[in-house]
N, C-alpha and C positions, 0 to 999 in steps of 0.2 A: 060699488062697483063703479070702475074708472073709465072714463074723466067724469070729475066731480063737475057739478056746475059751479058757475061763480058765484050762485048764492050760498048753496052749501060750503064750500072754500069761505066766506067774507062771513055766515053766521058763525062758524068755529072760530075765526080770527076774531070776531068779537065777543065771543064767550068766554077766550083766554083773555080779554083785554089787552092784545097788543095793539100799540096806538101805531105803530108802522112797522111793518113787516122787514120793511129793508135794513130798519138800524134794530130790529131785534136782534137779543143776545143770541150766541148759538145754542145756549140751553131751552131759551122760550120755543126757537125752531125746532130742537128736538121735540119739546113737549107738543106743539103744533101737529107735527108729523104723528105723532102716535095719537092724537085725536082724530086728527085725517082717516088713520089705517081704522079706527074703529067706523067711522061714518062712512066710509067706503067698502069697510068689510073685505079690505085686500092688504097686504103689508107693502109698507114703502120700499124704495130702494133708497138707503140714506147714505147722501153725499155731503152732509153737513157738517159732522162733527169726525175730529181727529182723534179718535180711539184707537190704540194700535192693534193693527187686524193681523199679529204675530203672535205666537204664545212667547211670554216671558222666557228671558233666559235662565235655563236651569242654573247655571251657576249662582245668579243671584238668590233662586230661591233655597237652595241647597245651604249657603252661606248665612241666610237669614232663618233659617231653620236651627242648624246647630247654634247660631249666637241665642236664640231665644231658649233653647233647651241648657245652655251654659250658664243660663240665669241672668242675661242683660235685662230682662223685663222690668226688674224690681230697682234697678240703676239709672239714676238720671246721666244721661249722655253729655259728653264735655260740648258747652256751647259751641266751641269753636271748632269742633270735629275730632272723633276718635284719630289717632295717629296715623292708622290703616288706611283712612280714606283720606288723609290730607297728602301722605306720600304717593298713595295710588293715583292721585289726582294730578299731581306733579309730573310724576311719571307719563301718565296717559298723554297729557298735553304735550310733553316733550315728542313722545314717540309719534303722534299723529300731524300735530301742527308745529312741530320743532320750535317751539317758544320754550323759553326756561323762565318755570314760576315755581318759586321755593314754596316748600310744604308750608309753612306758615300761612301763605297767600291764599291757600286753598279752604275754604269754609263751604261746608254742608248747609244746605237750605230745603224748607219745605216744598220742593218744585221750584221751576224757573218763575212761576207766578209770584210766589213770597219774595225770591231774590230780586227781581227787578221791582216791586212794590216795595219794598225796605230800601233799596239802593235810591230810588227815587226822594223818599224819604231823607237820606242824608245829604245827597246831591244838591236839593232845595235849600240845604242849610249853609254849606262849605264855606259859600263867599258870598258877601251881601250884595244886593243886584244882580246876582246871577240865579234867576228864579224859573227860566223856562227851560224846557225841554224839545229837542228837533226831533220830530218822529217821520220816518221815510214810509211816505206810503207807496202803495196799499200797505198795512201792518196789521199784526193782530190785533183786533177791537179791544181785548181785556187790558194792554198795555196803556193806550189812551183812555181807558175807564178808570185806571188807577192814578193817573196823572190828574184826572179831573176830580177823584175824589180826594188827594192831595191839595187841591187847590193851586196845584203847578201850571204855569202858564206853557200853552203849546204852540209850535209853528211847523208847519208841514209843509210837503211838496210830493207831487207823485212822481217819484223816480224814474218812469217809464219816458218823463217829458225830458229828464236831463241823464242821458247816460254819455259815458265818454269824457270827453274835456267839458262837456256842460255843465256835469256834476261839480267841477271843481269851480266854475264862475258862481253857482248859484251856492254853493256852499260859502263863498266869501261873502256872497251878499247877505246870506241870513245871519252869519256870526259876526261881521264886523262891527256891530253894534257892542257887542260884549256881555248880551244880559242872559247868552244860552250856558247853560253848565253841563249839560250833558246831551246824548244823541243816543238812539236807539234802532236798530233794524234785528230782523232774522235772516241769515244767509247759509242755505236756500232761506228763499221768502216765503213767509205765509201771509199771503194767499196765491201769488203770482208764479211762484216756485223760480222766478227770476235767481242769478246769481251775481253778485259783484264780480267783474272782471279784477285783475290785479292792478292794472292801472287805475281803477274808480276806488278800490284798498286804498291805494296810495295817495290819492286826493283825499279821502278821508281822513285818514291818518296824520299827514301832514296839516289842515285844516284844523285836527283837533287839538296839535301841539301850537301851533300858531296863535290861536285864541284861546287856550286852556280849557277844553271840554273834553270829557272823559266820553268814551265810546262805549255804550254797552253793547254787546255783540252776541247774541243771542242764538246759540249754536244747538236749537232743538234739533237740527234734522244733520248732523252733524256726518258730514262724509258721503251724504246723499245725492251729490251730483255726481252723477254715473257716468258722465262724460269721460272722466279720468279716473283712473285706479289708484286711490290713496289708501288702501287698505293694509298694506306691508308696514307694521310698524318699524319705526327708525330708519325708513329708506324711501327718498323723495318716489313720487312726487308727493308733498303735504297739503293739507288740508288749507285752504288760503284763509288767512286770517289778517285782520288791522294789525296783530299785534306787531306785526312785519314791519310796519311802518310807522308806529307811536309809540311811548311809553304810556300814553294816557288811556288805557283801555282796560276793561274788566270783560271777562269772559261768562256766559251762563250755561253752561252742560247741563242738560238732563237727561236723566235715565229713560222718560217716557216711551220715546220714539227710537233711540238709537240700541235703547236694550228692552225695548217692549215693557217697561216695568212702570207703566204710568200708576197702577193701583196704590203704590206704597208712598207715592209724592215724595220723591227724592233726587236732586240735584246739587252741582256744587257751584258756588261762585269763585271765579278764578280771577286775582287781582295781580295785575304788574305789579312787582316790589317798589315801583315808583309810586304808585297809587298808594298802596298799602301803608307807605311809611310816611306820606307827606303829612305835615302839620299844618293846621288851620286854626288862627286865635278863636274864630267864632266857636268850633267844635271844641278845643281846648277849655273854653269857657262853659260852655251849655252842659258838655258830657264827664269834663273833667278827667278826661285821658288823652293821651299822647299824639294819637295821630288817627289818620282815616280809618284803617283797618281795624283797630283797636274800637274806635267808636260804633264800627258797624258791627263788630260781633258781639260788644258787651254792653252798648249803649242802645240799639237798635233791634238786632235780632233776639236778645234777651228779652225784652219785653213784647216780641211779636209771637215767639213759641217756645221761648226757654229750652231750645235745641231740636234737633232733628229727632224722630224715631231711632233708637238706638240700633235695634236689629237692621232696619234699612240702611243704615250707615255702614254695617258689615256687609251688605248686600252688595251696595253701590262699589265699595272699594273691592270686593271679589272680581266684580266683571270688570271695571278699569285695570286690574292687575291682571287677570286672564287674557284680556283684549291687548295690552302692551307685550305680553309675552306671545302673542300670535295664537294662543289657544282659546280664543272666542272670536269669530271672524264676524263680528257685528254688522260692516259694511256689506260681507257677503249676504247676510241674512235679509237685511233690509232692501236688496236688489228686488224683491218681490213687489216692492212698490212699485218701481220702474217698469216693471212685467205688467201690472195692472193697468198703469197710466196709461202705457202704448194701447192697448186693447180698447179702453176706454175711450180716448181720444179718436181711436179711430171710426168708433161707434157715434159719436158727435160729430165727426167731419163728415161722413157719407150721409148725414141726415140734417143738412144745411146749416150745421153751426161753424164758428171759427174760433181760434184761439184769441183771447185778447191780449194777454200778455206774451207774447210769441218768440221773443231774441233776446239775449245776451249779446250785445256787440251786433256781429254778423251772423252768431250762431243760435241757432232754434234750441229753446230752453230745454233743458232736459226731463226725461221721463221719472217721477218721483212722486211723493206723498199727496201733493196737490196739482192743479192746472186750473185756467179761468176759461170761459166758454160764452160768447155771445150769440144772440141769434137775429140776423136781419137788422129789422128798425126796431125791435122791440127794448124798451127800456130794461133797466134791472130790475125795477120792480115786477113789470111785465112777465118777465122771464120769469123771475122766482114764482110769482103767482102760479102761472100757465103750468110750468113743470110739475107744481104741488098737487095741480088738478088731475096730471097724470103719475100721480104717486112717485115723484122725483123731488127730493127734499135738497136743498140746497141753501146756501145764504148768498145774500147779494153783495156785490162788490162794494155798495156804498158803505156796509157795515164795516167795511176794511178802511174807509175813506179815500177810496178809489175814486178818481175822475172819469172813469170807464163806465160804460153800460156791459153789464153781464151777472154771472154768478162763478163763485168758487166750488169748485168739484174736489172732494177728498175722497181718496180710491182705498181708505183703509178697511172699510167694512164690506168691500169686494170679498168676501173671504169664500165664496163657494162660485164655482163656475157656472153653475145655471142662472146667477145674475147677471152675468154679463149679457146672456141672451135675453132675459127678461128686459135689461137696460135698451138694448139695441131694438126690441120690439115696442117698447114705450117710446124711443125717440123716432121711431117709424111712425106710428099713430100721431104723437106730436106734429110732426114735419107735414104730413099729409094733411091735418087739420090746418095747419096754419100756411099752406100755399096761398 
């Protein structure tokens, strides 16, 4: 029965040995919500995890089945990627981002999680003294944890406080010491769903060139800023990228959200040719390989997984190829997330909540996969726990290293229309009890 008492909630938290709910991993919060469902005998509304809420693109499923039936299951895939995924990735990036990346610079990985982890490994080594990564906050909690696991130093700041020209000044302040080797962000941002403006991407790119920093641009939600229509391949407007303003960039493009293909763990790393071909004395000595790209493929990725699932590479290749031809309108498909966000924001705002990260420059943030909410004077921990008592599971902004109070809302699992009514009812109950 809902709402749960504070004692009931705290007892389950203790049973699961969660030390701090605000810094718990997303998977821990999912486990907590499932345990509380049993305790309350009531299904929860799951706003914490970003599982795709759309059906996997059939083009990928068909291509993967065909590949398996053709006999690839008993053949090790090329560690650098099958030729089809490398060419499809190059064409896809040209069609939607208007960037020229040769096929040799396209490398499949076991999702973008493996990509960021393995890239951090190499980026930490490339130049002695450059041992720090700049993480734009708020950000994907797992990436900060990856850096921590690798013993990589981190420097961070909340982007909300440094929009526009303030970002240029802040980047100079952070990077001028010369110890930062890379910076990482997602665009659109997880969790705030804010997007860098072209001006801000220019500042990031220019700073990367000026201070010899490699930008890891995580395009997990590529094309999902629905305020402009970037859905027509090879025609402007193109999806914004830092690649327009520097040669020091690596793109991470995952199939998980854009193609709803999360279960097969397939993504591509796309290095600018300048990054791929650059030589470093330290890497040459350590890996005995000629350039950054070769060290990444044959020195790091090989030891991490010995390649990406063969059939999944065929699936990703087919989806990117069909999208480039205009036969797979993936951006149109993902617009469903914008519809859900719009309805959910209305429910929160009409019941006393406010949007925490609300603007990109002078524009309201777009409706998409995530948004952030706060409630009156409640801290992030208080709000997360109180929503849990009412059967609404979310993650605290603190877990994303945000400096703001609030929680992240993910719209993906709102797959049935009755869930919107149930969310509205629970938020009304919550608001009435917290007047």
